[in-house]
PyMOL CGO cylinders between C-alpha atoms (Angstrom):
from pymol import cmd
from pymol.cgo import CYLINDER

trace = [
    CYLINDER, 7.23, 2.49, 5.83, 7.44, -1.27, 5.64, 0.3, 1, 1, 1, 1, 1, 1,
    CYLINDER, 7.44, -1.27, 5.64, 10.14, -3.11, 3.76, 0.3, 1, 1, 1, 1, 1, 1,
    CYLINDER, 10.14, -3.11, 3.76, 9.12, -4.96, 0.66, 0.3, 1, 1, 1, 1, 1, 1,
    CYLINDER, 9.12, -4.96, 0.66, 10.55, -8.24, -0.47, 0.3, 1, 1, 1, 1, 1, 1,
    CYLINDER, 10.55, -8.24, -0.47, 12.03, -8.45, -3.97, 0.3, 1, 1, 1, 1, 1, 1,
    CYLINDER, 12.03, -8.45, -3.97, 9.09, -10.65, -5.01, 0.3, 1, 1, 1, 1, 1, 1,
    CYLINDER, 9.09, -10.65, -5.01, 6.62, -8.02, -3.82, 0.3, 1, 1, 1, 1, 1, 1,
    CYLINDER, 6.62, -8.02, -3.82, 8.56, -5.31, -5.67, 0.3, 1, 1, 1, 1, 1, 1,
    CYLINDER, 8.56, -5.31, -5.67, 8.47, -7.37, -8.86, 0.3, 1, 1, 1, 1, 1, 1,
    CYLINDER, 8.47, -7.37, -8.86, 4.72, -7.95, -8.55, 0.3, 1, 1, 1, 1, 1, 1,
    CYLINDER, 4.72, -7.95, -8.55, 4.05, -4.26, -7.93, 0.3, 1, 1, 1, 1, 1, 1,
    CYLINDER, 4.05, -4.26, -7.93, 6.25, -3.38, -10.88, 0.3, 1, 1, 1, 1, 1, 1,
    CYLINDER, 6.25, -3.38, -10.88, 4.23, -5.67, -13.16, 0.3, 1, 1, 1, 1, 1, 1,
    CYLINDER, 4.23, -5.67, -13.16, 0.99, -4.10, -11.93, 0.3, 1, 1, 1, 1, 1, 1,
    CYLINDER, 0.99, -4.10, -11.93, 1.89, -0.42, -11.70, 0.3, 1, 1, 1, 1, 1, 1,
    CYLINDER, 1.89, -0.42, -11.70, 4.64, 0.26, -14.26, 0.3, 1, 1, 1, 1, 1, 1,
    CYLINDER, 4.64, 0.26, -14.26, 3.35, 1.26, -17.66, 0.3, 1, 1, 1, 1, 1, 1,
    CYLINDER, 3.35, 1.26, -17.66, 4.70, 0.76, -21.19, 0.3, 1, 1, 1, 1, 1, 1,
    CYLINDER, 4.70, 0.76, -21.19, 3.84, 2.65, -24.35, 0.3, 1, 1, 1, 1, 1, 1,
    CYLINDER, 3.84, 2.65, -24.35, 2.00, 0.14, -26.51, 0.3, 1, 1, 1, 1, 1, 1,
    CYLINDER, 2.00, 0.14, -26.51, 0.70, 2.60, -29.08, 0.3, 1, 1, 1, 1, 1, 1,
    CYLINDER, 0.70, 2.60, -29.08, 3.35, 1.62, -31.61, 0.3, 1, 1, 1, 1, 1, 1,
    CYLINDER, 3.35, 1.62, -31.61, 5.43, 4.77, -31.81, 0.3, 1, 1, 1, 1, 1, 1,
    CYLINDER, 5.43, 4.77, -31.81, 8.41, 6.15, -29.97, 0.3, 1, 1, 1, 1, 1, 1,
    CYLINDER, 8.41, 6.15, -29.97, 7.38, 7.16, -26.47, 0.3, 1, 1, 1, 1, 1, 1,
    CYLINDER, 7.38, 7.16, -26.47, 9.38, 10.40, -26.71, 0.3, 1, 1, 1, 1, 1, 1,
    CYLINDER, 9.38, 10.40, -26.71, 7.48, 11.49, -29.82, 0.3, 1, 1, 1, 1, 1, 1,
    CYLINDER, 7.48, 11.49, -29.82, 4.24, 11.53, -27.82, 0.3, 1, 1, 1, 1, 1, 1,
    CYLINDER, 4.24, 11.53, -27.82, 5.20, 14.95, -26.48, 0.3, 1, 1, 1, 1, 1, 1,
    CYLINDER, 5.20, 14.95, -26.48, 4.74, 16.41, -29.96, 0.3, 1, 1, 1, 1, 1, 1,
    CYLINDER, 4.74, 16.41, -29.96, 2.19, 14.06, -31.47, 0.3, 1, 1, 1, 1, 1, 1,
    CYLINDER, 2.19, 14.06, -31.47, -0.38, 14.41, -28.68, 0.3, 1, 1, 1, 1, 1, 1,
    CYLINDER, -0.38, 14.41, -28.68, -0.46, 18.17, -29.20, 0.3, 1, 1, 1, 1, 1, 1,
    CYLINDER, -0.46, 18.17, -29.20, -0.65, 17.73, -32.98, 0.3, 1, 1, 1, 1, 1, 1,
    CYLINDER, -0.65, 17.73, -32.98, -3.41, 15.13, -32.79, 0.3, 1, 1, 1, 1, 1, 1,
    CYLINDER, -3.41, 15.13, -32.79, -5.47, 17.36, -30.51, 0.3, 1, 1, 1, 1, 1, 1,
    CYLINDER, -5.47, 17.36, -30.51, -4.90, 20.33, -32.82, 0.3, 1, 1, 1, 1, 1, 1,
    CYLINDER, -4.90, 20.33, -32.82, -6.02, 18.76, -36.13, 0.3, 1, 1, 1, 1, 1, 1,
    CYLINDER, -6.02, 18.76, -36.13, -9.63, 17.84, -35.27, 0.3, 1, 1, 1, 1, 1, 1,
    CYLINDER, -9.63, 17.84, -35.27, -10.23, 21.17, -33.54, 0.3, 1, 1, 1, 1, 1, 1,
    CYLINDER, -10.23, 21.17, -33.54, -8.88, 23.02, -36.56, 0.3, 1, 1, 1, 1, 1, 1,
    CYLINDER, -8.88, 23.02, -36.56, -11.06, 20.95, -38.91, 0.3, 1, 1, 1, 1, 1, 1,
    CYLINDER, -11.06, 20.95, -38.91, -14.15, 21.68, -36.79, 0.3, 1, 1, 1, 1, 1, 1,
    CYLINDER, -14.15, 21.68, -36.79, -13.42, 25.42, -36.80, 0.3, 1, 1, 1, 1, 1, 1,
    CYLINDER, -13.42, 25.42, -36.80, -12.81, 25.36, -40.56, 0.3, 1, 1, 1, 1, 1, 1,
    CYLINDER, -12.81, 25.36, -40.56, -16.11, 23.57, -41.16, 0.3, 1, 1, 1, 1, 1, 1,
    CYLINDER, -16.11, 23.57, -41.16, -18.00, 26.08, -39.03, 0.3, 1, 1, 1, 1, 1, 1,
    CYLINDER, -18.00, 26.08, -39.03, -16.29, 29.01, -40.75, 0.3, 1, 1, 1, 1, 1, 1,
    CYLINDER, -16.29, 29.01, -40.75, -17.09, 27.79, -44.26, 0.3, 1, 1, 1, 1, 1, 1,
    CYLINDER, -17.09, 27.79, -44.26, -20.70, 27.12, -43.30, 0.3, 1, 1, 1, 1, 1, 1,
    CYLINDER, -20.70, 27.12, -43.30, -21.09, 30.58, -41.76, 0.3, 1, 1, 1, 1, 1, 1,
    CYLINDER, -21.09, 30.58, -41.76, -19.55, 32.47, -44.70, 0.3, 1, 1, 1, 1, 1, 1,
    CYLINDER, -19.55, 32.47, -44.70, -22.64, 31.68, -46.75, 0.3, 1, 1, 1, 1, 1, 1,
    CYLINDER, -22.64, 31.68, -46.75, -24.63, 33.91, -44.38, 0.3, 1, 1, 1, 1, 1, 1,
    CYLINDER, -24.63, 33.91, -44.38, -22.66, 37.04, -45.27, 0.3, 1, 1, 1, 1, 1, 1,
    CYLINDER, -22.66, 37.04, -45.27, -24.80, 39.79, -46.72, 0.3, 1, 1, 1, 1, 1, 1,
    CYLINDER, -24.80, 39.79, -46.72, -28.49, 40.25, -46.15, 0.3, 1, 1, 1, 1, 1, 1,
    CYLINDER, -28.49, 40.25, -46.15, -30.24, 37.91, -43.74, 0.3, 1, 1, 1, 1, 1, 1,
    CYLINDER, -30.24, 37.91, -43.74, -32.40, 35.22, -45.30, 0.3, 1, 1, 1, 1, 1, 1,
    CYLINDER, -32.40, 35.22, -45.30, -34.36, 32.58, -43.37, 0.3, 1, 1, 1, 1, 1, 1,
    CYLINDER, -34.36, 32.58, -43.37, -33.90, 29.95, -46.07, 0.3, 1, 1, 1, 1, 1, 1,
    CYLINDER, -33.90, 29.95, -46.07, -30.12, 30.33, -46.10, 0.3, 1, 1, 1, 1, 1, 1,
    CYLINDER, -30.12, 30.33, -46.10, -30.02, 30.39, -42.30, 0.3, 1, 1, 1, 1, 1, 1,
    CYLINDER, -30.02, 30.39, -42.30, -31.96, 27.13, -42.11, 0.3, 1, 1, 1, 1, 1, 1,
    CYLINDER, -31.96, 27.13, -42.11, -29.65, 25.56, -44.70, 0.3, 1, 1, 1, 1, 1, 1,
    CYLINDER, -29.65, 25.56, -44.70, -26.57, 26.60, -42.72, 0.3, 1, 1, 1, 1, 1, 1,
    CYLINDER, -26.57, 26.60, -42.72, -28.05, 25.32, -39.48, 0.3, 1, 1, 1, 1, 1, 1,
    CYLINDER, -28.05, 25.32, -39.48, -28.85, 22.01, -41.16, 0.3, 1, 1, 1, 1, 1, 1,
    CYLINDER, -28.85, 22.01, -41.16, -25.31, 21.79, -42.50, 0.3, 1, 1, 1, 1, 1, 1,
    CYLINDER, -25.31, 21.79, -42.50, -23.78, 22.57, -39.09, 0.3, 1, 1, 1, 1, 1, 1,
    CYLINDER, -23.78, 22.57, -39.09, -25.86, 20.00, -37.22, 0.3, 1, 1, 1, 1, 1, 1,
    CYLINDER, -25.86, 20.00, -37.22, -25.69, 17.35, -39.94, 0.3, 1, 1, 1, 1, 1, 1,
    CYLINDER, -25.69, 17.35, -39.94, -22.01, 16.56, -39.45, 0.3, 1, 1, 1, 1, 1, 1,
    CYLINDER, -22.01, 16.56, -39.45, -20.60, 15.03, -36.29, 0.3, 1, 1, 1, 1, 1, 1,
    CYLINDER, -20.60, 15.03, -36.29, -17.65, 16.96, -34.88, 0.3, 1, 1, 1, 1, 1, 1,
    CYLINDER, -17.65, 16.96, -34.88, -14.24, 15.34, -35.21, 0.3, 1, 1, 1, 1, 1, 1,
    CYLINDER, -14.24, 15.34, -35.21, -12.43, 14.37, -32.04, 0.3, 1, 1, 1, 1, 1, 1,
    CYLINDER, -12.43, 14.37, -32.04, -9.34, 12.59, -30.87, 0.3, 1, 1, 1, 1, 1, 1,
    CYLINDER, -9.34, 12.59, -30.87, -8.72, 10.63, -27.66, 0.3, 1, 1, 1, 1, 1, 1,
    CYLINDER, -8.72, 10.63, -27.66, -5.59, 9.51, -25.91, 0.3, 1, 1, 1, 1, 1, 1,
    CYLINDER, -5.59, 9.51, -25.91, -5.07, 5.86, -25.06, 0.3, 1, 1, 1, 1, 1, 1,
    CYLINDER, -5.07, 5.86, -25.06, -3.41, 4.99, -21.75, 0.3, 1, 1, 1, 1, 1, 1,
    CYLINDER, -3.41, 4.99, -21.75, -0.18, 3.05, -21.66, 0.3, 1, 1, 1, 1, 1, 1,
    CYLINDER, -0.18, 3.05, -21.66, -0.44, -0.66, -20.92, 0.3, 1, 1, 1, 1, 1, 1,
    CYLINDER, -0.44, -0.66, -20.92, 0.63, -2.26, -17.61, 0.3, 1, 1, 1, 1, 1, 1,
    CYLINDER, 0.63, -2.26, -17.61, 4.06, -3.87, -17.79, 0.3, 1, 1, 1, 1, 1, 1,
    CYLINDER, 4.06, -3.87, -17.79, 2.65, -7.28, -16.81, 0.3, 1, 1, 1, 1, 1, 1,
    CYLINDER, 2.65, -7.28, -16.81, 0.30, -7.29, -19.79, 0.3, 1, 1, 1, 1, 1, 1,
    CYLINDER, 0.30, -7.29, -19.79, 3.10, -6.26, -22.16, 0.3, 1, 1, 1, 1, 1, 1,
    CYLINDER, 3.10, -6.26, -22.16, 5.39, -9.03, -20.88, 0.3, 1, 1, 1, 1, 1, 1,
    CYLINDER, 5.39, -9.03, -20.88, 2.52, -11.53, -21.06, 0.3, 1, 1, 1, 1, 1, 1,
    CYLINDER, 2.52, -11.53, -21.06, 1.82, -10.61, -24.69, 0.3, 1, 1, 1, 1, 1, 1,
    CYLINDER, 1.82, -10.61, -24.69, 5.50, -10.82, -25.63, 0.3, 1, 1, 1, 1, 1, 1,
    CYLINDER, 5.50, -10.82, -25.63, 5.83, -14.29, -24.14, 0.3, 1, 1, 1, 1, 1, 1,
    CYLINDER, 5.83, -14.29, -24.14, 2.64, -15.46, -25.85, 0.3, 1, 1, 1, 1, 1, 1,
    CYLINDER, 2.64, -15.46, -25.85, 4.03, -14.31, -29.20, 0.3, 1, 1, 1, 1, 1, 1,
    CYLINDER, 4.03, -14.31, -29.20, 7.27, -16.21, -28.52, 0.3, 1, 1, 1, 1, 1, 1,
    CYLINDER, 7.27, -16.21, -28.52, 5.36, -19.41, -27.76, 0.3, 1, 1, 1, 1, 1, 1,
    CYLINDER, 5.36, -19.41, -27.76, 3.26, -19.03, -30.91, 0.3, 1, 1, 1, 1, 1, 1,
    CYLINDER, 3.26, -19.03, -30.91, 6.27, -18.24, -33.11, 0.3, 1, 1, 1, 1, 1, 1,
    CYLINDER, 6.27, -18.24, -33.11, 8.44, -21.16, -32.00, 0.3, 1, 1, 1, 1, 1, 1,
    CYLINDER, 8.44, -21.16, -32.00, 6.42, -24.05, -30.54, 0.3, 1, 1, 1, 1, 1, 1,
    CYLINDER, 6.42, -24.05, -30.54, 9.47, -26.35, -30.33, 0.3, 1, 1, 1, 1, 1, 1,
    CYLINDER, 9.47, -26.35, -30.33, 11.66, -23.89, -28.42, 0.3, 1, 1, 1, 1, 1, 1,
    CYLINDER, 11.66, -23.89, -28.42, 8.79, -22.27, -26.60, 0.3, 1, 1, 1, 1, 1, 1,
    CYLINDER, 8.79, -22.27, -26.60, 9.01, -24.50, -23.53, 0.3, 1, 1, 1, 1, 1, 1,
    CYLINDER, 9.01, -24.50, -23.53, 11.09, -21.91, -21.68, 0.3, 1, 1, 1, 1, 1, 1,
    CYLINDER, 11.09, -21.91, -21.68, 8.70, -19.19, -22.76, 0.3, 1, 1, 1, 1, 1, 1,
    CYLINDER, 8.70, -19.19, -22.76, 5.74, -21.21, -21.46, 0.3, 1, 1, 1, 1, 1, 1,
    CYLINDER, 5.74, -21.21, -21.46, 7.46, -21.51, -18.07, 0.3, 1, 1, 1, 1, 1, 1,
    CYLINDER, 7.46, -21.51, -18.07, 8.17, -17.78, -18.02, 0.3, 1, 1, 1, 1, 1, 1,
    CYLINDER, 8.17, -17.78, -18.02, 4.58, -17.08, -19.01, 0.3, 1, 1, 1, 1, 1, 1,
    CYLINDER, 4.58, -17.08, -19.01, 3.31, -19.19, -16.14, 0.3, 1, 1, 1, 1, 1, 1,
    CYLINDER, 3.31, -19.19, -16.14, 5.60, -17.38, -13.68, 0.3, 1, 1, 1, 1, 1, 1,
    CYLINDER, 5.60, -17.38, -13.68, 4.49, -13.94, -14.91, 0.3, 1, 1, 1, 1, 1, 1,
    CYLINDER, 4.49, -13.94, -14.91, 0.82, -14.86, -14.65, 0.3, 1, 1, 1, 1, 1, 1,
    CYLINDER, 0.82, -14.86, -14.65, 1.35, -16.31, -11.18, 0.3, 1, 1, 1, 1, 1, 1,
    CYLINDER, 1.35, -16.31, -11.18, 3.00, -13.07, -10.04, 0.3, 1, 1, 1, 1, 1, 1,
    CYLINDER, 3.00, -13.07, -10.04, 0.19, -11.00, -11.47, 0.3, 1, 1, 1, 1, 1, 1,
    CYLINDER, 0.19, -11.00, -11.47, -2.54, -13.16, -9.96, 0.3, 1, 1, 1, 1, 1, 1,
    CYLINDER, -2.54, -13.16, -9.96, -0.99, -13.51, -6.53, 0.3, 1, 1, 1, 1, 1, 1,
    CYLINDER, -0.99, -13.51, -6.53, -1.63, -9.99, -5.25, 0.3, 1, 1, 1, 1, 1, 1,
    CYLINDER, -1.63, -9.99, -5.25, -4.23, -8.69, -7.66, 0.3, 1, 1, 1, 1, 1, 1,
    CYLINDER, -4.23, -8.69, -7.66, -7.06, -10.70, -6.18, 0.3, 1, 1, 1, 1, 1, 1,
    CYLINDER, -7.06, -10.70, -6.18, -7.96, -12.06, -9.59, 0.3, 1, 1, 1, 1, 1, 1,
    CYLINDER, -7.96, -12.06, -9.59, -8.28, -15.71, -10.46, 0.3, 1, 1, 1, 1, 1, 1,
    CYLINDER, -8.28, -15.71, -10.46, -6.12, -15.98, -13.55, 0.3, 1, 1, 1, 1, 1, 1,
    CYLINDER, -6.12, -15.98, -13.55, -5.62, -19.56, -14.63, 0.3, 1, 1, 1, 1, 1, 1,
    CYLINDER, -5.62, -19.56, -14.63, -2.81, -20.89, -16.78, 0.3, 1, 1, 1, 1, 1, 1,
    CYLINDER, -2.81, -20.89, -16.78, -4.51, -21.52, -20.11, 0.3, 1, 1, 1, 1, 1, 1,
    CYLINDER, -4.51, -21.52, -20.11, -1.34, -22.22, -22.08, 0.3, 1, 1, 1, 1, 1, 1,
    CYLINDER, -1.34, -22.22, -22.08, 0.53, -25.51, -22.12, 0.3, 1, 1, 1, 1, 1, 1,
]
cmd.load_cgo(trace, "trace")
């Protein structure tokens, strides 16, 4: 295993470390992900159950067609997870907000922003250019 310089470690940290940017406490995700997956599935099962209860009793083609139409007419609910954001993007956004909030005192933030973007662009193979100034 090769030794990494502190600069290389910092660059890799900006690229590979992730931060929760969803807007809630990162610890609460343990419960809320399960809950958010549970609610749409439960709603889909409830919809199917209420549609199928109309078929109880004797079989009728007209009612069966109506139930089939009702089942296929509504798109099923679903929920998706969003991945956490790379640390470099989070730091970049924070510094951009600082520059926008305080243009007079934002000179230091502009310098920091330039350094962060330079670190991100150096090893990523991308051609990010300093747009701010």
